[in-house]
TIVEXZA-807336 format. One record per residue (C-alpha): x, y, z; residue number from 1; residue in three letters. Coordinates in steps of 0.001 Angstrom, whole numbers, plus 500000, padded with zeros to 6 digits. Last residue first. Example, Ala and Ser with C-alpha at 12.3 -4.5 7.8 and 13.67 -1.06 7.14 Angstrom:
2
x->513670&y->498940&z->507140&resi->2&resn->SER
x->512300&y->495500&z->507800&resi->1&resn->ALA
//
This chain:
473
x->508360&y->510285&z->515389&resi->473&resn->UNK
x->508031&y->513792&z->514042&resi->472&resn->UNK
x->504421&y->514794&z->513484&resi->471&resn->UNK
x->502931&y->514599&z->509995&resi->470&resn->UNK
x->501620&y->518095&z->509239&resi->469&resn->UNK
x->503487&y->518532&z->505988&resi->468&resn->UNK
x->501804&y->520658&z->503331&resi->467&resn->UNK
x->502931&y->521610&z->499840&resi->466&resn->UNK
x->501462&y->522868&z->496573&resi->465&resn->UNK
x->498080&y->523947&z->497971&resi->464&resn->UNK
x->496112&y->525891&z->495330&resi->463&resn->UNK
x->492777&y->524906&z->496916&resi->462&resn->UNK
x->491781&y->523040&z->493762&resi->461&resn->UNK
x->495164&y->521332&z->493867&resi->460&resn->UNK
x->494760&y->520204&z->497451&resi->459&resn->UNK
x->491202&y->518988&z->496802&resi->458&resn->UNK
x->492321&y->517081&z->493690&resi->457&resn->UNK
x->494983&y->515296&z->495759&resi->456&resn->UNK
x->492364&y->514305&z->498331&resi->455&resn->UNK
x->489926&y->513084&z->495695&resi->454&resn->UNK
x->492598&y->511018&z->493952&resi->453&resn->UNK
x->493651&y->509459&z->497257&resi->452&resn->UNK
x->490025&y->508727&z->498103&resi->451&resn->UNK
x->489594&y->506926&z->494784&resi->450&resn->UNK
x->492787&y->504924&z->495390&resi->449&resn->UNK
x->491283&y->503813&z->498717&resi->448&resn->UNK
x->492586&y->505403&z->501879&resi->447&resn->UNK
x->493950&y->503562&z->504919&resi->446&resn->UNK
x->494526&y->506134&z->507649&resi->445&resn->UNK
x->497337&y->506053&z->510233&resi->444&resn->UNK
x->499253&y->508982&z->508690&resi->443&resn->UNK
x->498254&y->510173&z->505241&resi->442&resn->UNK
x->501199&y->510307&z->502846&resi->441&resn->UNK
x->501071&y->511949&z->499428&resi->440&resn->UNK
x->503627&y->512414&z->496643&resi->439&resn->UNK
x->503159&y->514382&z->493444&resi->438&resn->UNK
x->503857&y->514399&z->489677&resi->437&resn->UNK
x->506992&y->512249&z->489637&resi->436&resn->UNK
x->509067&y->511637&z->486487&resi->435&resn->UNK
x->511597&y->508910&z->485650&resi->434&resn->UNK
x->513948&y->509729&z->482790&resi->433&resn->UNK
x->516660&y->507712&z->481032&resi->432&resn->UNK
x->519882&y->508956&z->479405&resi->431&resn->UNK
x->522299&y->507665&z->476784&resi->430&resn->UNK
x->525935&y->508345&z->475853&resi->429&resn->UNK
x->527472&y->506048&z->473213&resi->428&resn->UNK
x->529958&y->503687&z->474865&resi->427&resn->UNK
x->527869&y->500686&z->473838&resi->426&resn->UNK
x->527861&y->497503&z->475942&resi->425&resn->UNK
x->524165&y->497659&z->476929&resi->424&resn->UNK
x->522581&y->495440&z->479575&resi->423&resn->UNK
x->525820&y->494485&z->481327&resi->422&resn->UNK
x->526551&y->497906&z->482864&resi->421&resn->UNK
x->525071&y->497052&z->486268&resi->420&resn->UNK
x->521944&y->497592&z->488397&resi->419&resn->UNK
x->521595&y->501119&z->487027&resi->418&resn->UNK
x->519802&y->503830&z->489031&resi->417&resn->UNK
x->516618&y->505823&z->489437&resi->416&resn->UNK
x->515454&y->506993&z->492865&resi->415&resn->UNK
x->512416&y->508114&z->494837&resi->414&resn->UNK
x->512285&y->507932&z->498622&resi->413&resn->UNK
x->510001&y->508272&z->501662&resi->412&resn->UNK
x->511649&y->507752&z->505071&resi->411&resn->UNK
x->510667&y->505172&z->507666&resi->410&resn->UNK
x->509102&y->504729&z->511100&resi->409&resn->UNK
x->509837&y->501619&z->513185&resi->408&resn->UNK
x->508258&y->498158&z->513620&resi->407&resn->UNK
x->507030&y->497928&z->510032&resi->406&resn->UNK
x->504623&y->495149&z->508953&resi->405&resn->UNK
x->506186&y->492206&z->507080&resi->404&resn->UNK
x->504710&y->489370&z->509157&resi->403&resn->UNK
x->501303&y->490997&z->508605&resi->402&resn->UNK
x->501264&y->489455&z->505122&resi->401&resn->UNK
x->501428&y->491059&z->501705&resi->400&resn->UNK
x->498663&y->492039&z->499311&resi->399&resn->UNK
x->499158&y->492585&z->495597&resi->398&resn->UNK
x->498107&y->494631&z->492577&resi->397&resn->UNK
x->494720&y->495968&z->493713&resi->396&resn->UNK
x->493499&y->498180&z->490903&resi->395&resn->UNK
x->493167&y->501976&z->491106&resi->394&resn->UNK
x->495962&y->502703&z->488651&resi->393&resn->UNK
x->498380&y->500452&z->490539&resi->392&resn->UNK
x->497546&y->499383&z->494089&resi->391&resn->UNK
x->499747&y->497753&z->496749&resi->390&resn->UNK
x->498413&y->496394&z->500038&resi->389&resn->UNK
x->500179&y->495691&z->503342&resi->388&resn->UNK
x->498851&y->493815&z->506364&resi->387&resn->UNK
x->496662&y->493615&z->509465&resi->386&resn->UNK
x->497928&y->496526&z->511581&resi->385&resn->UNK
x->497681&y->498982&z->508710&resi->384&resn->UNK
x->499856&y->499746&z->505683&resi->383&resn->UNK
x->498591&y->501096&z->502369&resi->382&resn->UNK
x->500617&y->501627&z->499184&resi->381&resn->UNK
x->499223&y->503547&z->496210&resi->380&resn->UNK
x->500842&y->504092&z->492797&resi->379&resn->UNK
x->499001&y->506094&z->490134&resi->378&resn->UNK
x->500739&y->505443&z->486821&resi->377&resn->UNK
x->502031&y->507645&z->483992&resi->376&resn->UNK
x->503763&y->506012&z->481046&resi->375&resn->UNK
x->505730&y->502828&z->480393&resi->374&resn->UNK
x->504464&y->499955&z->482529&resi->373&resn->UNK
x->505446&y->497235&z->480072&resi->372&resn->UNK
x->504778&y->493659&z->481053&resi->371&resn->UNK
x->505969&y->491018&z->483501&resi->370&resn->UNK
x->504043&y->491549&z->486720&resi->369&resn->UNK
x->505451&y->490864&z->490178&resi->368&resn->UNK
x->504326&y->490509&z->493792&resi->367&resn->UNK
x->506871&y->490271&z->496575&resi->366&resn->UNK
x->507463&y->488978&z->500064&resi->365&resn->UNK
x->510577&y->489473&z->502173&resi->364&resn->UNK
x->513205&y->487767&z->504293&resi->363&resn->UNK
x->516587&y->487986&z->502585&resi->362&resn->UNK
x->519947&y->486270&z->503111&resi->361&resn->UNK
x->523200&y->487313&z->501443&resi->360&resn->UNK
x->526381&y->486265&z->503213&resi->359&resn->UNK
x->526970&y->489118&z->503651&resi->358&resn->UNK
x->524129&y->491670&z->503389&resi->357&resn->UNK
x->521751&y->489966&z->505852&resi->356&resn->UNK
x->518093&y->490855&z->505345&resi->355&resn->UNK
x->514927&y->491955&z->507118&resi->354&resn->UNK
x->511108&y->491997&z->507047&resi->353&resn->UNK
x->510717&y->493533&z->503605&resi->352&resn->UNK
x->507628&y->494142&z->501481&resi->351&resn->UNK
x->508192&y->494130&z->497713&resi->350&resn->UNK
x->506229&y->495389&z->494718&resi->349&resn->UNK
x->507964&y->494399&z->491503&resi->348&resn->UNK
x->507385&y->495535&z->487912&resi->347&resn->UNK
x->508990&y->493648&z->485028&resi->346&resn->UNK
x->510155&y->494577&z->481544&resi->345&resn->UNK
x->512246&y->491930&z->479802&resi->344&resn->UNK
x->515199&y->489554&z->480316&resi->343&resn->UNK
x->514958&y->488934&z->484071&resi->342&resn->UNK
x->517967&y->487499&z->485942&resi->341&resn->UNK
x->518342&y->490459&z->488289&resi->340&resn->UNK
x->517968&y->492699&z->485236&resi->339&resn->UNK
x->515112&y->493517&z->482914&resi->338&resn->UNK
x->514968&y->496327&z->480383&resi->337&resn->UNK
x->512101&y->498397&z->481817&resi->336&resn->UNK
x->512842&y->497385&z->485449&resi->335&resn->UNK
x->510133&y->498983&z->487619&resi->334&resn->UNK
x->510411&y->498968&z->491411&resi->333&resn->UNK
x->507553&y->499855&z->493809&resi->332&resn->UNK
x->509003&y->499130&z->497194&resi->331&resn->UNK
x->508190&y->498756&z->500893&resi->330&resn->UNK
x->511102&y->498584&z->503368&resi->329&resn->UNK
x->511325&y->497743&z->507071&resi->328&resn->UNK
x->514078&y->496763&z->509509&resi->327&resn->UNK
x->513001&y->496131&z->513110&resi->326&resn->UNK
x->513820&y->492408&z->512939&resi->325&resn->UNK
x->517566&y->492936&z->512543&resi->324&resn->UNK
x->518837&y->490254&z->510124&resi->323&resn->UNK
x->522286&y->491910&z->509960&resi->322&resn->UNK
x->522317&y->494917&z->512306&resi->321&resn->UNK
x->520684&y->498375&z->512424&resi->320&resn->UNK
x->519259&y->498076&z->508908&resi->319&resn->UNK
x->517970&y->501597&z->508302&resi->318&resn->UNK
x->514427&y->502622&z->507385&resi->317&resn->UNK
x->512572&y->502456&z->504072&resi->316&resn->UNK
x->509747&y->503815&z->501895&resi->315&resn->UNK
x->509655&y->503333&z->498144&resi->314&resn->UNK
x->509032&y->504792&z->494691&resi->313&resn->UNK
x->511375&y->503406&z->492056&resi->312&resn->UNK
x->512880&y->503210&z->488564&resi->311&resn->UNK
x->515601&y->500560&z->488111&resi->310&resn->UNK
x->517572&y->500590&z->484832&resi->309&resn->UNK
x->519384&y->497577&z->483377&resi->308&resn->UNK
x->520518&y->499333&z->480208&resi->307&resn->UNK
x->519012&y->498254&z->476878&resi->306&resn->UNK
x->518426&y->501341&z->474748&resi->305&resn->UNK
x->520879&y->503302&z->472587&resi->304&resn->UNK
x->521110&y->507096&z->472822&resi->303&resn->UNK
x->518567&y->509731&z->473793&resi->302&resn->UNK
x->515432&y->509977&z->475953&resi->301&resn->UNK
x->516022&y->506345&z->476853&resi->300&resn->UNK
x->513275&y->503787&z->476350&resi->299&resn->UNK
x->510860&y->501967&z->478685&resi->298&resn->UNK
x->510076&y->504970&z->480865&resi->297&resn->UNK
x->508053&y->505094&z->484103&resi->296&resn->UNK
x->505930&y->508135&z->484928&resi->295&resn->UNK
x->504957&y->508310&z->488600&resi->294&resn->UNK
x->501878&y->509562&z->490439&resi->293&resn->UNK
x->502563&y->508993&z->494114&resi->292&resn->UNK
x->500725&y->507508&z->497088&resi->291&resn->UNK
x->501445&y->506348&z->500622&resi->290&resn->UNK
x->498592&y->505527&z->503000&resi->289&resn->UNK
x->498801&y->504785&z->506714&resi->288&resn->UNK
x->501234&y->503091&z->509057&resi->287&resn->UNK
x->504846&y->504334&z->509292&resi->286&resn->UNK
x->506332&y->507659&z->508254&resi->285&resn->UNK
x->508606&y->509636&z->510585&resi->284&resn->UNK
x->512111&y->508999&z->509229&resi->283&resn->UNK
x->512978&y->512599&z->508392&resi->282&resn->UNK
x->515272&y->513721&z->505592&resi->281&resn->UNK
x->512878&y->512624&z->502865&resi->280&resn->UNK
x->514954&y->511242&z->500019&resi->279&resn->UNK
x->515470&y->512246&z->496375&resi->278&resn->UNK
x->517738&y->510013&z->494292&resi->277&resn->UNK
x->519566&y->510253&z->490954&resi->276&resn->UNK
x->522245&y->508292&z->489073&resi->275&resn->UNK
x->525070&y->509509&z->486803&resi->274&resn->UNK
x->527300&y->506948&z->485073&resi->273&resn->UNK
x->530313&y->508256&z->483150&resi->272&resn->UNK
x->532885&y->507034&z->485649&resi->271&resn->UNK
x->531230&y->503650&z->485921&resi->270&resn->UNK
x->531485&y->503135&z->482182&resi->269&resn->UNK
x->528905&y->502516&z->479445&resi->268&resn->UNK
x->528255&y->506103&z->478441&resi->267&resn->UNK
x->525759&y->506597&z->481253&resi->266&resn->UNK
x->522713&y->508605&z->482269&resi->265&resn->UNK
x->520033&y->508662&z->484962&resi->264&resn->UNK
x->517576&y->511554&z->484967&resi->263&resn->UNK
x->515035&y->512089&z->487762&resi->262&resn->UNK
x->512358&y->514612&z->486741&resi->261&resn->UNK
x->510084&y->516206&z->489366&resi->260&resn->UNK
x->506887&y->517574&z->487857&resi->259&resn->UNK
x->505369&y->521054&z->487459&resi->258&resn->UNK
x->502032&y->521175&z->485614&resi->257&resn->UNK
x->501069&y->523047&z->482436&resi->256&resn->UNK
x->501231&y->519948&z->480247&resi->255&resn->UNK
x->504686&y->519169&z->481662&resi->254&resn->UNK
x->506615&y->521952&z->483413&resi->253&resn->UNK
x->510156&y->520892&z->484249&resi->252&resn->UNK
x->511519&y->520331&z->487754&resi->251&resn->UNK
x->515047&y->518942&z->487578&resi->250&resn->UNK
x->517101&y->516245&z->489320&resi->249&resn->UNK
x->520184&y->515638&z->487138&resi->248&resn->UNK
x->521995&y->518479&z->488917&resi->247&resn->UNK
x->521838&y->516452&z->492139&resi->246&resn->UNK
x->524246&y->513822&z->490695&resi->245&resn->UNK
x->524723&y->510522&z->492470&resi->244&resn->UNK
x->527974&y->509431&z->490835&resi->243&resn->UNK
x->528825&y->505865&z->489767&resi->242&resn->UNK
x->531890&y->504161&z->491256&resi->241&resn->UNK
x->530155&y->500837&z->491811&resi->240&resn->UNK
x->527073&y->500666&z->489539&resi->239&resn->UNK
x->523855&y->500691&z->491506&resi->238&resn->UNK
x->522764&y->500860&z->495102&resi->237&resn->UNK
x->525027&y->501931&z->496518&resi->236&resn->UNK
x->527555&y->504516&z->497629&resi->235&resn->UNK
x->528546&y->508109&z->497017&resi->234&resn->UNK
x->526998&y->511286&z->498435&resi->233&resn->UNK
x->525030&y->513724&z->496255&resi->232&resn->UNK
x->521405&y->512957&z->497058&resi->231&resn->UNK
x->518696&y->515562&z->496827&resi->230&resn->UNK
x->517491&y->515762&z->500442&resi->229&resn->UNK
x->513860&y->516615&z->501186&resi->228&resn->UNK
x->512212&y->518066&z->504305&resi->227&resn->UNK
x->510243&y->521013&z->502931&resi->226&resn->UNK
x->512995&y->523456&z->503918&resi->225&resn->UNK
x->515456&y->521279&z->501989&resi->224&resn->UNK
x->513405&y->521565&z->498815&resi->223&resn->UNK
x->512488&y->525203&z->499523&resi->222&resn->UNK
x->516183&y->526149&z->499199&resi->221&resn->UNK
x->515949&y->525515&z->495408&resi->220&resn->UNK
x->519255&y->523888&z->494456&resi->219&resn->UNK
x->517620&y->520933&z->492725&resi->218&resn->UNK
x->515800&y->523470&z->490558&resi->217&resn->UNK
x->512747&y->525756&z->490433&resi->216&resn->UNK
x->510419&y->523776&z->492693&resi->215&resn->UNK
x->506725&y->522891&z->492394&resi->214&resn->UNK
x->507088&y->519287&z->493512&resi->213&resn->UNK
x->503349&y->518847&z->494251&resi->212&resn->UNK
x->504109&y->517763&z->497801&resi->211&resn->UNK
x->501553&y->516401&z->500268&resi->210&resn->UNK
x->502346&y->515115&z->503751&resi->209&resn->UNK
x->499330&y->514566&z->505979&resi->208&resn->UNK
x->498465&y->513967&z->509616&resi->207&resn->UNK
x->497751&y->517367&z->511155&resi->206&resn->UNK
x->494498&y->517979&z->509255&resi->205&resn->UNK
x->496132&y->520723&z->507196&resi->204&resn->UNK
x->494178&y->519961&z->504036&resi->203&resn->UNK
x->490709&y->518626&z->504764&resi->202&resn->UNK
x->490048&y->515004&z->505763&resi->201&resn->UNK
x->487578&y->513457&z->503377&resi->200&resn->UNK
x->483801&y->513655&z->503443&resi->199&resn->UNK
x->482030&y->511150&z->501184&resi->198&resn->UNK
x->482012&y->511790&z->497440&resi->197&resn->UNK
x->485189&y->509709&z->497018&resi->196&resn->UNK
x->483309&y->506587&z->498158&resi->195&resn->UNK
x->485916&y->504114&z->499426&resi->194&resn->UNK
x->485230&y->504380&z->503166&resi->193&resn->UNK
x->481441&y->504315&z->502628&resi->192&resn->UNK
x->480014&y->506113&z->505648&resi->191&resn->UNK
x->477994&y->508992&z->504172&resi->190&resn->UNK
x->474839&y->506931&z->503668&resi->189&resn->UNK
x->474919&y->503586&z->505444&resi->188&resn->UNK
x->477484&y->501243&z->503853&resi->187&resn->UNK
x->476864&y->499490&z->500552&resi->186&resn->UNK
x->478128&y->495992&z->499825&resi->185&resn->UNK
x->481314&y->494349&z->498600&resi->184&resn->UNK
x->484845&y->495326&z->497543&resi->183&resn->UNK
x->485629&y->498079&z->500062&resi->182&resn->UNK
x->489394&y->498623&z->500051&resi->181&resn->UNK
x->491470&y->498120&z->503208&resi->180&resn->UNK
x->493205&y->494897&z->502177&resi->179&resn->UNK
x->489856&y->493416&z->501170&resi->178&resn->UNK
x->486878&y->495137&z->502760&resi->177&resn->UNK
x->483427&y->493641&z->503008&resi->176&resn->UNK
x->480218&y->495561&z->503536&resi->175&resn->UNK
x->476883&y->494477&z->504957&resi->174&resn->UNK
x->473681&y->495809&z->503464&resi->173&resn->UNK
x->474598&y->494074&z->500195&resi->172&resn->UNK
x->473350&y->490643&z->501199&resi->171&resn->UNK
x->473949&y->487587&z->499015&resi->170&resn->UNK
x->471815&y->484702&z->500253&resi->169&resn->UNK
x->471991&y->482177&z->503083&resi->168&resn->UNK
x->468608&y->481025&z->504403&resi->167&resn->UNK
x->466567&y->482704&z->507152&resi->166&resn->UNK
x->466416&y->486129&z->505489&resi->165&resn->UNK
x->463025&y->487439&z->506624&resi->164&resn->UNK
x->464426&y->489072&z->509755&resi->163&resn->UNK
x->466738&y->491319&z->507705&resi->162&resn->UNK
x->469211&y->493313&z->509808&resi->161&resn->UNK
x->471993&y->495398&z->508232&resi->160&resn->UNK
x->470547&y->498865&z->508889&resi->159&resn->UNK
x->469229&y->498090&z->512374&resi->158&resn->UNK
x->465873&y->499723&z->513213&resi->157&resn->UNK
x->463945&y->496459&z->513720&resi->156&resn->UNK
x->466740&y->494877&z->515734&resi->155&resn->UNK
x->465738&y->496117&z->519192&resi->154&resn->UNK
x->467673&y->494557&z->522063&resi->153&resn->UNK
x->466371&y->492797&z->525152&resi->152&resn->UNK
x->468603&y->493447&z->528162&resi->151&resn->UNK
x->471542&y->491126&z->528668&resi->150&resn->UNK
x->473555&y->493766&z->530595&resi->149&resn->UNK
x->476407&y->493596&z->528047&resi->148&resn->UNK
x->473880&y->493916&z->525247&resi->147&resn->UNK
x->474131&y->491098&z->522742&resi->146&resn->UNK
x->476100&y->489831&z->519781&resi->145&resn->UNK
x->475953&y->486696&z->517670&resi->144&resn->UNK
x->477914&y->484727&z->515086&resi->143&resn->UNK
x->477353&y->481430&z->513290&resi->142&resn->UNK
x->480088&y->481505&z->510626&resi->141&resn->UNK
x->479087&y->478771&z->508193&resi->140&resn->UNK
x->481322&y->477901&z->505248&resi->139&resn->UNK
x->484339&y->480036&z->504435&resi->138&resn->UNK
x->483752&y->480092&z->500700&resi->137&resn->UNK
x->485572&y->478782&z->497625&resi->136&resn->UNK
x->485274&y->480178&z->494088&resi->135&resn->UNK
x->488949&y->481138&z->493861&resi->134&resn->UNK
x->490789&y->479552&z->496823&resi->133&resn->UNK
x->490195&y->481072&z->500232&resi->132&resn->UNK
x->493220&y->481475&z->502474&resi->131&resn->UNK
x->494210&y->480639&z->506037&resi->130&resn->UNK
x->492112&y->481156&z->509167&resi->129&resn->UNK
x->495387&y->480916&z->511114&resi->128&resn->UNK
x->496238&y->484466&z->509992&resi->127&resn->UNK
x->493416&y->485722&z->512216&resi->126&resn->UNK
x->490103&y->486748&z->510721&resi->125&resn->UNK
x->487936&y->489836&z->511024&resi->124&resn->UNK
x->484342&y->490778&z->511763&resi->123&resn->UNK
x->483567&y->494447&z->512369&resi->122&resn->UNK
x->480346&y->495079&z->514293&resi->121&resn->UNK
x->478991&y->498497&z->513428&resi->120&resn->UNK
x->477722&y->501557&z->515192&resi->119&resn->UNK
x->475466&y->504561&z->514490&resi->118&resn->UNK
x->473083&y->502914&z->512091&resi->117&resn->UNK
x->469402&y->503094&z->511163&resi->116&resn->UNK
x->468622&y->506814&z->511486&resi->115&resn->UNK
x->472142&y->507699&z->510366&resi->114&resn->UNK
x->475430&y->508288&z->512165&resi->113&resn->UNK
x->478406&y->509765&z->510264&resi->112&resn->UNK
x->481706&y->508684&z->511882&resi->111&resn->UNK
x->480228&y->505259&z->512693&resi->110&resn->UNK
x->481245&y->503885&z->516080&resi->109&resn->UNK
x->483076&y->500568&z->516414&resi->108&resn->UNK
x->482413&y->497137&z->517871&resi->107&resn->UNK
x->485035&y->494421&z->517334&resi->106&resn->UNK
x->484599&y->490745&z->516437&resi->105&resn->UNK
x->487381&y->488279&z->515708&resi->104&resn->UNK
x->487344&y->484890&z->513969&resi->103&resn->UNK
x->490157&y->482319&z->514125&resi->102&resn->UNK
x->489257&y->480970&z->517578&resi->101&resn->UNK
x->485720&y->480414&z->516288&resi->100&resn->UNK
x->487001&y->477795&z->513863&resi->99&resn->UNK
x->486994&y->478036&z->510072&resi->98&resn->UNK
x->483790&y->475994&z->509895&resi->97&resn->UNK
x->482302&y->478291&z->512504&resi->96&resn->UNK
x->480284&y->477829&z->515687&resi->95&resn->UNK
x->478734&y->479962&z->518439&resi->94&resn->UNK
x->480933&y->483029&z->517944&resi->93&resn->UNK
x->480446&y->485794&z->520479&resi->92&resn->UNK
x->480485&y->489586&z->520587&resi->91&resn->UNK
x->479537&y->491812&z->523523&resi->90&resn->UNK
x->477778&y->495163&z->523422&resi->89&resn->UNK
x->477805&y->498294&z->525581&resi->88&resn->UNK
x->474852&y->500680&z->525614&resi->87&resn->UNK
x->475673&y->504261&z->526580&resi->86&resn->UNK
x->474189&y->506038&z->523564&resi->85&resn->UNK
x->471096&y->503890&z->523699&resi->84&resn->UNK
x->469662&y->500936&z->521789&resi->83&resn->UNK
x->472575&y->501185&z->519351&resi->82&resn->UNK
x->471539&y->501297&z->515702&resi->81&resn->UNK
x->473190&y->498639&z->513534&resi->80&resn->UNK
x->475742&y->498051&z->510775&resi->79&resn->UNK
x->477422&y->494675&z->510086&resi->78&resn->UNK
x->480955&y->495214&z->508728&resi->77&resn->UNK
x->483055&y->492398&z->507274&resi->76&resn->UNK
x->486887&y->492640&z->507177&resi->75&resn->UNK
x->489154&y->490547&z->504918&resi->74&resn->UNK
x->492989&y->490748&z->504787&resi->73&resn->UNK
x->493416&y->487976&z->507396&resi->72&resn->UNK
x->491296&y->485859&z->505060&resi->71&resn->UNK
x->494125&y->485759&z->502538&resi->70&resn->UNK
x->492433&y->485560&z->499148&resi->69&resn->UNK
x->493627&y->483144&z->496460&resi->68&resn->UNK
x->493519&y->484472&z->492879&resi->67&resn->UNK
x->490757&y->484341&z->490248&resi->66&resn->UNK
x->488212&y->486462&z->492069&resi->65&resn->UNK
x->484798&y->485838&z->493637&resi->64&resn->UNK
x->486147&y->484440&z->496906&resi->63&resn->UNK
x->483097&y->483691&z->499057&resi->62&resn->UNK
x->482418&y->484810&z->502640&resi->61&resn->UNK
x->479639&y->483053&z->504543&resi->60&resn->UNK
x->477824&y->484825&z->507343&resi->59&resn->UNK
x->475494&y->484467&z->510311&resi->58&resn->UNK
x->474080&y->487582&z->511985&resi->57&resn->UNK
x->472495&y->486543&z->515286&resi->56&resn->UNK
x->471279&y->489484&z->517370&resi->55&resn->UNK
x->470722&y->488691&z->521008&resi->54&resn->UNK
x->467874&y->488563&z->523483&resi->53&resn->UNK
x->465588&y->489541&z->520630&resi->52&resn->UNK
x->463351&y->492309&z->519342&resi->51&resn->UNK
x->462062&y->492686&z->515781&resi->50&resn->UNK
x->462187&y->488919&z->515680&resi->49&resn->UNK
x->464198&y->486787&z->513269&resi->48&resn->UNK
x->467013&y->485492&z->515452&resi->47&resn->UNK
x->468380&y->482709&z->513213&resi->46&resn->UNK
x->469781&y->485182&z->510726&resi->45&resn->UNK
x->471134&y->484853&z->507183&resi->44&resn->UNK
x->473929&y->486521&z->505254&resi->43&resn->UNK
x->476089&y->485890&z->502185&resi->42&resn->UNK
x->479145&y->488036&z->501551&resi->41&resn->UNK
x->481022&y->488420&z->498280&resi->40&resn->UNK
x->484785&y->488721&z->497892&resi->39&resn->UNK
x->487148&y->490357&z->495462&resi->38&resn->UNK
x->489402&y->489737&z->492540&resi->37&resn->UNK
x->492713&y->490601&z->490955&resi->36&resn->UNK
x->495360&y->489948&z->493587&resi->35&resn->UNK
x->498798&y->489646&z->492083&resi->34&resn->UNK
x->500455&y->486472&z->493256&resi->33&resn->UNK
x->502624&y->486549&z->496372&resi->32&resn->UNK
x->506136&y->485485&z->495489&resi->31&resn->UNK
x->508406&y->483280&z->497626&resi->30&resn->UNK
x->511057&y->485789&z->498313&resi->29&resn->UNK
x->513850&y->487587&z->496479&resi->28&resn->UNK
x->512762&y->491143&z->495869&resi->27&resn->UNK
x->515428&y->493816&z->496000&resi->26&resn->UNK
x->515923&y->497438&z->496919&resi->25&resn->UNK
x->517953&y->496780&z->500010&resi->24&resn->UNK
x->519068&y->499265&z->502589&resi->23&resn->UNK
x->522164&y->500873&z->504020&resi->22&resn->UNK
x->523340&y->504281&z->505200&resi->21&resn->UNK
x->519919&y->505687&z->505839&resi->20&resn->UNK
x->519998&y->509144&z->504346&resi->19&resn->UNK
x->521669&y->508513&z->501011&resi->18&resn->UNK
x->520013&y->505126&z->500783&resi->17&resn->UNK
x->522084&y->502048&z->500064&resi->16&resn->UNK
x->520607&y->499207&z->498060&resi->15&resn->UNK
x->521908&y->495693&z->497672&resi->14&resn->UNK
x->520975&y->493518&z->494740&resi->13&resn->UNK
x->519568&y->490075&z->494024&resi->12&resn->UNK
x->517046&y->488525&z->491698&resi->11&resn->UNK
x->515147&y->485267&z->491233&resi->10&resn->UNK
x->517363&y->483156&z->493506&resi->9&resn->UNK
x->520299&y->480965&z->492491&resi->8&resn->UNK
x->522949&y->483423&z->493596&resi->7&resn->UNK
x->522310&y->486462&z->491430&resi->6&resn->UNK
x->525229&y->488906&z->491345&resi->5&resn->UNK
x->525978&y->491308&z->494205&resi->4&resn->UNK
x->525573&y->495047&z->493897&resi->3&resn->UNK
x->528190&y->497250&z->495483&resi->2&resn->UNK
x->528243&y->499029&z->498837&resi->1&resn->UNK
//
């Protein structure tokens, strides 16, 4: 399947995975701006006693960043000590500027109980709550919770309670998460989900794929045994008639560490063009955390520069029919020399709902940044039931809406290919490299970039080069 030229939108191409038969590595939508801020939480209570019929934590959430915040990506946690191990609680909203119908409350158990907290009330927002502009706040959220049997509850030993705080003020004994990352407050000791010193799941926990890419060559039988396919079959994306060449996937040692090197080369003709792709053979990856350390390149390793190269890390499933609503794809795509209507370097993260290959129609959301990303970068993608978040080098790059969540499991892929041959007319041979240090997937858990780094370090300290305990879907 060949690329199609731009048709009045920002960029356009069709992608075809070796495993999946068809797919799109494109970003055409209304863009979602890169998220570069956070939120702060103010708290007060109108139930000030050590004991009360109900606890009344009232909140305001303020956007402290410079980009709009989707409230559906925000979670607030109020920590408390249950009055007994069997006590059940009920949540209620008395009044809220954003509307009580747009606020949710769920009780959960802390994984590491303390003397002042063994549960927490998690406050969330529906998509109808909208967005917060930079500097804006939600206004009053007058919330309450009580024992299901309406017995008097004890607040004096609750971590997040402060009976003296009867006017709104910043309160760091509640936490706020934005797209799965804690951006406000301090959780009870041992329960901070983004503190890398807290306990993390050990290797072999039954939910993790980790590969350090310690292979000898593309023909190493361990590659297939570990669930990877080095692509050799024809088809898109890229230059029609180009070859997907397994021999161009190598595993050199860089600074004492094995990496996977994807080389793409051309001499300006389709017949001379060699592209590379490595694909997981199993489509079993859905919600959770995806991470890879990837080296993007702005310049070729030899020959003249200027080709419209695409360097990627992505997860995808197959398009079962045009505009099928169970299609899913989540991309990091770096274009060092532009393409798709862009003249310079640009990095896209894209979340796909579906598309129609002919006539072209796309439903997706993307975030972009126009600058060089040459060099090594830590790429993290998280997917849970509320949305999608992309991180680059520990910083939140973009958040995408729940509309784009996956309905079916996907594969994990890396590839490097040429959009076309229009970027450089020379017939002098040239070659480009994309390198990958490791890949990690943790099923059904949203990890922060710090937790990802800690988990990878734990595998390497233990001498673990590969593990795959993710069950087949």
